[in-house]
C-alpha positions in Angstrom: -80.4 4.9 -57.1 -78.2 2.5 -59.1 -77.4 -0.9 -57.6 -73.7 -0.1 -57.4 -74.3 3.2 -55.6 -76.7 1.5 -53.2 -74.0 -1.1 -52.4 -71.4 1.6 -51.8 -73.8 3.5 -49.6 -74.5 0.3 -47.5 -70.8 -0.4 -47.0 -70.2 3.2 -45.9 -73.0 2.9 -43.4 -71.5 -0.3 -42.0 -68.1 1.3 -41.6 -69.6 4.3 -39.9 -71.5 2.0 -37.5 -68.3 0.1 -36.7 -66.4 3.4 -36.1 -69.2 4.6 -33.8 -69.1 1.4 -31.9 -65.3 1.6 -31.4 -65.5 5.2 -30.3 -68.3 4.3 -27.8 -66.2 1.4 -26.5 -63.1 3.6 -26.2 -65.0 6.3 -24.3 -66.6 3.7 -22.0 -63.6 1.4 -21.3 -60.6 3.3 -22.7 -59.3 4.6 -19.3 -60.0 1.3 -17.7 -58.0 -0.6 -20.2 -55.1 1.8 -20.2 -55.1 1.8 -16.4 -55.1 -1.9 -16.2 -52.2 -2.2 -18.7 -50.2 0.5 -16.8 -50.9 -1.4 -13.6 -49.7 -4.7 -15.1 -46.5 -3.2 -16.5 -45.6 -1.5 -13.2 -46.5 -4.6 -11.3 -44.2 -6.7 -13.4 -41.4 -4.3 -12.8 -42.1 -4.3 -9.1 -42.3 -8.1 -9.0 -38.8 -8.4 -10.6 -37.3 -5.9 -8.2 -38.9 -7.7 -5.2 -37.7 -11.1 -6.4 -34.1 -9.8 -6.7 -34.4 -8.1 -3.3 -35.6 -11.4 -1.7 -32.7 -13.3 -3.4 -30.1 -10.8 -2.2 -31.6 -10.8 1.3 -31.5 -14.6 1.5 -27.8 -14.5 0.4 -27.0 -11.9 3.1 -28.6 -14.3 5.6 -26.1 -17.0 4.5 -28.7 -18.9 2.6 -27.2 -21.0 -0.2 -27.0 -19.1 -3.5 -29.1 -21.7 -5.4 -31.8 -21.9 -2.8 -31.8 -18.1 -2.5 -32.4 -17.7 -6.2 -35.2 -20.3 -6.1 -36.9 -18.4 -3.2 -36.7 -15.1 -5.2 -38.1 -16.7 -8.3 -41.0 -18.2 -6.4 -41.8 -14.8 -4.8 -41.7 -13.2 -8.3 -44.0 -15.8 -9.8 -46.5 -15.4 -7.0 -46.6 -11.7 -7.5 -47.0 -12.0 -11.3 -49.8 -14.5 -10.8 -51.6 -12.0 -8.5 -51.1 -9.3 -11.0 -52.6 -11.3 -13.8 -55.7 -12.2 -11.7 -56.2 -8.5 -10.7 -55.7 -7.4 -14.3 -58.2 -9.9 -15.7 -60.7 -8.8 -13.0 -60.4 -5.2 -14.1 -61.4 -6.3 -17.6 -64.4 -8.1 -16.2 -63.1 -11.5 -17.2 -63.9 -14.4 -14.9 -60.9 -16.5 -14.0 -62.9 -19.7 -13.2 -62.9 -21.1 -16.8 -59.3 -20.0 -17.2 -58.3 -22.0 -14.2 -60.1 -25.1 -15.5 -58.4 -24.6 -18.9 -55.0 -24.2 -17.2 -55.6 -27.4 -15.3 -56.5 -29.4 -18.4 -53.5 -27.9 -20.3 -51.1 -28.7 -17.4 -52.3 -32.4 -17.4 -51.6 -32.7 -21.1 -48.2 -31.0 -20.8 -47.3 -33.3 -17.9 -47.7 -36.3 -20.1 -46.1 -34.7 -23.2 -43.1 -33.3 -21.2 -42.6 -36.1 -18.7 -38.8 -36.3 -19.2 -38.1 -32.6 -18.8 -40.6 -32.2 -15.9 -38.9 -35.1 -14.1 -35.7 -33.1 -14.3 -37.4 -30.1 -12.8 -38.9 -32.2 -10.0 -35.5 -33.6 -9.3 -33.9 -30.2 -9.4 -36.5 -28.9 -6.9 -35.6 -31.8 -4.6 -31.9 -31.0 -4.9 -32.5 -27.3 -4.1 -34.6 -28.0 -1.1 -32.6 -30.9 0.5 -29.2 -29.5 -0.5 -27.1 -32.6 -0.7 -24.4 -30.4 -2.2 -23.9 -26.7 -2.8 -22.2 -24.5 -5.4 -18.5 -24.8 -5.0 -18.6 -28.4 -3.6 -16.7 -31.2 -5.3 -19.1 -34.1 -6.1 -18.8 -37.4 -7.8 -22.0 -38.9 -9.4 -21.4 -42.1 -11.3 -18.4 -41.5 -13.6 -18.8 -37.7 -13.5 -16.7 -35.7 -11.1 -16.1 -31.9 -10.7 -16.8 -28.7 -8.8 -20.4 -27.7 -8.8 -20.7 -24.4 -10.8 -24.5 -24.2 -11.2 -27.6 -25.9 -9.8 -30.6 -25.2 -12.0 -34.1 -26.8 -12.0 -33.3 -28.9 -15.0 -29.6 -29.6 -14.8 -26.5 -29.4 -12.6 -23.3 -28.1 -14.2 -19.9 -29.3 -13.0 -16.5 -28.0 -13.9 -13.7 -30.5 -14.3 -10.0 -30.0 -13.7 -9.4 -29.3 -17.4 -12.1 -26.6 -17.2 -14.6 -28.8 -19.1 -18.3 -28.3 -18.3 -20.2 -31.4 -17.3 -23.9 -31.0 -17.6 -25.9 -33.7 -15.7 -29.7 -33.9 -15.9 -31.0 -33.7 -12.4 -33.1 -36.9 -12.7 -29.7 -38.7 -13.2 -28.5 -37.4 -9.8 -31.5 -38.0 -7.5 -31.5 -41.6 -6.3 -27.8 -42.1 -7.0 -24.9 -42.3 -4.6 -23.4 -38.8 -4.4 -19.9 -38.4 -3.1 -19.5 -34.8 -1.8 -15.9 -34.0 -0.8 -16.5 -30.2 -0.4 -13.5 -28.5 -2.1 -11.0 -31.4 -1.7 -10.6 -34.9 -3.1 -8.8 -37.8 -1.6 -5.9 -39.5 -3.3 -5.5 -43.2 -2.5 -2.4 -44.9 -3.9 -0.2 -47.9 -3.2 3.5 -48.7 -3.6 4.8 -52.3 -3.6 8.0 -52.5 -1.5 10.5 -55.4 -1.7 11.4 -57.0 1.6 10.1 -56.3 5.1 13.2 -54.6 6.6 13.2 -50.9 7.7 9.4 -50.5 7.3 9.3 -47.5 9.7 12.1 -45.9 7.7 10.2 -46.3 4.5 7.0 -44.8 6.0 9.0 -41.8 7.4 10.6 -41.3 4.0 7.2 -41.2 2.3 5.8 -38.8 4.9 8.6 -36.4 4.4 8.0 -36.5 0.6 4.3 -35.7 1.3 5.3 -32.8 3.6 7.3 -31.2 0.7 4.1 -30.7 -1.4 2.3 -27.4 -0.5 -1.0 -28.4 -2.1 -1.6 -31.3 0.3 -4.2 -30.5 3.0 -2.2 -30.5 6.2 -5.4 -30.2 8.3 -6.4 -33.7 7.2 -3.2 -35.4 8.1 -1.9 -37.7 5.3 -2.0 -41.4 6.1 0.9 -43.8 5.3 1.1 -47.4 6.4 1.2 -51.1 5.5 -1.9 -51.6 3.3 -1.4 -55.3 2.4 1.1 -58.0 2.1 2.4 -59.6 -1.0 4.9 -62.2 -2.1 8.4 -60.9 -1.6 7.4 -57.8 0.3 4.4 -55.6 1.3 2.2 -52.9 -0.2 2.5 -49.4 1.3 -0.8 -47.5 1.3 -0.9 -43.7 1.0 -3.9 -41.4 1.5 -4.0 -37.7 1.3 -6.3 -34.8 0.4 -5.7 -32.4 -2.5 -7.6 -29.4 -4.0 -10.2 -30.6 -6.4 -9.2 -28.1 -9.1 -5.6 -29.5 -9.1 -6.3 -33.2 -8.4 -4.3 -34.8 -11.1 -1.6 -32.1 -11.2 -0.9 -32.6 -7.4 -1.2 -36.4 -7.6 1.5 -36.6 -10.3 3.7 -34.2 -8.4 3.4 -36.3 -5.3 4.2 -39.5 -7.2 7.4 -38.0 -8.5 8.3 -36.8 -5.0 7.8 -40.3 -3.5 9.8 -41.9 -6.2 12.7 -39.5 -5.7 12.5 -40.0 -1.9 12.6 -43.8 -2.2 15.5 -43.5 -4.6 17.4 -41.3 -2.2 16.7 -43.8 0.7 17.7 -46.8 -1.5 14.3 -48.5 -0.8 13.8 -51.3 -3.4 10.4 -51.5 -5.1 8.7 -54.7 -6.0 8.0 -55.7 -9.6 4.8 -57.4 -10.6 6.8 -60.7 -10.9 7.9 -60.4 -7.3 11.5 -59.3 -8.0 12.9 -56.2 -6.3 13.8 -53.2 -8.4 16.4 -50.5 -7.8 14.5 -47.2 -8.1 17.6 -45.5 -9.4 17.8 -47.8 -12.4 14.1 -47.4 -13.4 13.4 -46.3 -16.9 10.3 -44.4 -18.0 8.6 -47.6 -19.1 9.4 -49.3 -15.8 7.9 -46.6 -13.7 4.5 -47.3 -15.4 4.6 -50.7 -13.8 4.5 -49.3 -10.3 1.1 -48.8 -8.7 1.7 -45.3 -7.4 
């Protein structure tokens, strides 16, 4: 036999041996592998359905939407973890070394992803302690808006101009959080010249506030003498307005108060201490009034 023919014959024998081994493996373990894969696919589908069911059940039990979603996700992950362990067992794979490897990998990832993981930890704290809920109006630092979404990594707010404000959760935990539900308080002041007819001025401003529909009547507006100043006094005004229309309502109220003071001939106090006739104010003059 020629050397080339001998080499070809040897290669054919190796291929035939490999095919025989694969066929033997398929006969011995084929049904087991197919069954394990089918079990895994069905299990993943069931885990997804169960997770959604738990989330919807929690929402029907008046659990907060964010917390309900978190509970559903945890249930799904637990079921998926059990499926993976069972599937690996069907293949005859010991999970002991895999757990050790996962622990070592998790330690390395914790160091490498310290920033994002701190956001996830903070998000978990927010979801469990619930200092605010979806739909609440919160102020954190210089950011303020209605809570649209609470995720593990970030919290998304919607401002009055429909802008999305995304705050990393680690920037929220440990900070002072002002939660005003779905309302925001407006605090403003008007400098009034003289001290005569104080009660009339207060009544005039109250009537102006009553003419604005967006003002929360349940939380009664507060009007009174806030402070004293040279040549008069400072009238303090506090009222609650919907968060989604904070500035719109505030400017509307300011205009209504100016018109009411104009009609009642109440003189305003200029920064220099001189009284001003409201009826003679120009657009530039109005900017000088703290209202």
